[in-house]
C-alpha positions, 0 to 999 in steps of 0.5 A: 522169201523175195529176192532182196536184190530183184527188181520188177515192173510192179516195183515201179509203183510200189517205190513211188507209193512209198516215197510219195504216197499221197501225190496224184499219180493218175487222172483218167478221162473216159470217153464220156467225160467221167474222171477218176483220180488215183494217189500213188498209195491208191494205185499200189493197193489197187495193183495188189488187190487186182493181182490177188484177183487174177490169181483167185480166178485160177491164173497161175505164174507164167500164164498169158493174160490178153489185154483187149481194151482202150486206154483206161485206169483199169488197163494200166491196173491190169498190166501192172497186176500181171507183173505183180502176180507173175503173169505175162501181159499180152496187149492187143490192139483193140481195133482187131477183130475176127482172125486177126483177134483169133491169131494173137489170142491163139498164138500167145496161148492166152488162158485168161482175157481182160476185156472192155465191156464194149469189146466183149462181142468181138472176143465172143466171136472168136473164143471157141478158136482160142484157148481162153478159159475165162474172161473178166471185164476190165471195167464198168461192170460190177464184178470187173477187175476195176471194181475188185481193185478198188476195195478190200484187204491188201494182203501178201501174194503167194507168188515169187516173181524175178526180174528175169521172168517174162512180163509181157509179149509185145507183138509187132505191128505186123505192117509187113507180115504176121505179128510176132510176139517179143518176149519181154522180161521185167529186167529188159523193161526196167532198163528201158525206163532208166534209159528213158529217164535219162534221155528224155528229161523226165522229172517228178514235176512234169504233168504229162498227158498220155493219148496214144494206145497203151496197148502200144509199147511207146505209150506204155513203156516210154512214157507212162511207166517211166513217169510213174517210176519217177513220181510224176502226176499223170493225165490219161484219156481214152482216145486222142481227139485233136480239139480236146487235146489242144484244150487240155494242153491249154486249160490243164497246163500240160507240160509234157506230150507225146504223140505218133506223127499222124497225131501231130499232123492232125493237131498242126492242121486243126484250126484251134492249133493257132489260137490255143494257148500251148505255152505250158507245154515244154516237152514234146515227143514224137516217134512210133513212125517217121515224122515228115520233115516239113510238118516238123518245121511247121510245128517248130515255128508255130511253138519256138519255145518247145523242146522236141524229142525224136524217139526211134526204136521198136517193139523188141527193144522195149522200145527206145533205141535213140534220141534226138534231143532238143538242142540237136534239132537245129544241126540235124533235124531229120536225124533219129539221134543217138543211142540211149543209155543202155543201147549199143548200136552198129550200122553194118552191111549184108555180111555183117561188116561195119559200114563207113560213116555216111553209107547205108546199112542196117542198124543192129543192137546190143542191149539189156533192154532187148527181148529174149526172142519171139514167142513160139517162133524159134526160126524168126528169132534165129533170124534176127539174133545172129552174129551176137547182135539183134538185126532190126531191119531198119535201113539207116546212115550214121554220121561221124558224130554217131548220129543215126539217120533213118532212110527206111524199113529195109522191105520198104526201100523201092528197087527201081531199075536196079537203083534203091530209092528211099520212100521217105525221101520222095514223101518229104519231097511231096510234103513240101507242097501245100496241097498235100496233107499226107502221103505215102510212097510205095513200090508197085510191080513194073515189067521193065523197071522191077518196081515203079514208084507210086505215091498215095496222097490225101490232099488238103486243097485242090491239087491234081497229079500233074501238078505234084509230079511237076513239083516232085521233079523240081526237087528230085532226080528223075528216077526218083520221081513218082510214075503215078499218083493216087488220091484217097480220103485217108491212109490206112494206119493201125491205132498206133499211127503206124502206116500200113503200106502192105494194105496199099500195096495190096489195094494197088496190085490186085 
């Protein structure tokens, strides 16, 4: 018998299908421009058929199922099918190949993989190193998971799923070390969805456009699933291309849009940004990494009627922890806001004691949204879950009103001559120069100062190192001014937009 009081991730779509069965739930456009549309009733039935197909393929409750594909309706159906079948979904960055791909497949112990046909070769190259027993195509083939989900009987599944069962392993981005699989339960994700609905003002009348990768927790769990939960109509595209995004916002009258700062930077720098009619857009969300202050100011000046929301958190908390709402941007434009509905936070020093308002400290959390630990990594789990709190690794200040101001990842703070410097402060100073399109500030080893500050710049116009150093000195104390500037064509990022500073450190120190 099902638990009459339980609630799982797959129930999100089932309830919406019962409430608004004929409403369009999802319209997906692939890279070739082909579209598929799903009503809530059709989507719910497809999820059940796909869940039955996974069980028929030999998967049993608790098995890990890797998902290796770009955005698609099939990718979403695969996740929800895993949730309905009692399986543990393992989303994998579709850019990973070789050892990085093999590591995630092996570390998770995935027995089955759902793969885009275009990526099948990457998987085949490492399959012998993994525990995979079966591979299914996600889409575009006769016997794919998508084809199995479209037609046929919709019956009952012979599996019982509880809200405290694992539903996903959310691997950290691995920007500083090997990725760790945060173990997420149905209960954790559902609490987070309710936090999102309350903090981000989602309604069933929203028309959101989803462009960021669904393997990343922000796009899937902060935006797509909560919008499905409330019964909104969603637009999903395979990859974000600035001209196409701006065109869609104009022609489809998109009202709600989330993007990582790197995508917002690309939109703000695109020629169409000044000419497209973006008036239908009412809610703009950013997060997943720090938004440069000068870029945010440029966006708000161009779109004064648009409400901006800063979303901050990390995979381990499902991932939303704090939000700065539109009406709060005028007074605290560089803040990450305050904790959402189901999150309790403190700011502590190295001993675990609360710091005074305005002082630097690590933000720690208690929340039903939290993961239960890291998959098969007990020492790393013990390290972050201590003293009754989850230790985030984020260095912040919290003001008298409780607003969080993110300074840096603790591992990204630069110790130069015994003085700590936040890389973000230096980056914001350089962003105010018109010749800087993107910048990353890192520490490089120094025999005298322990670490010295280096800036890596993507230039928009002709600009010299001397000009940027002079500009930096005008707004920063001498010890915060970069000692060197390196010009590059692009900064290394993962597909969710997070800057890979460890790659830059390796490049400049080897």
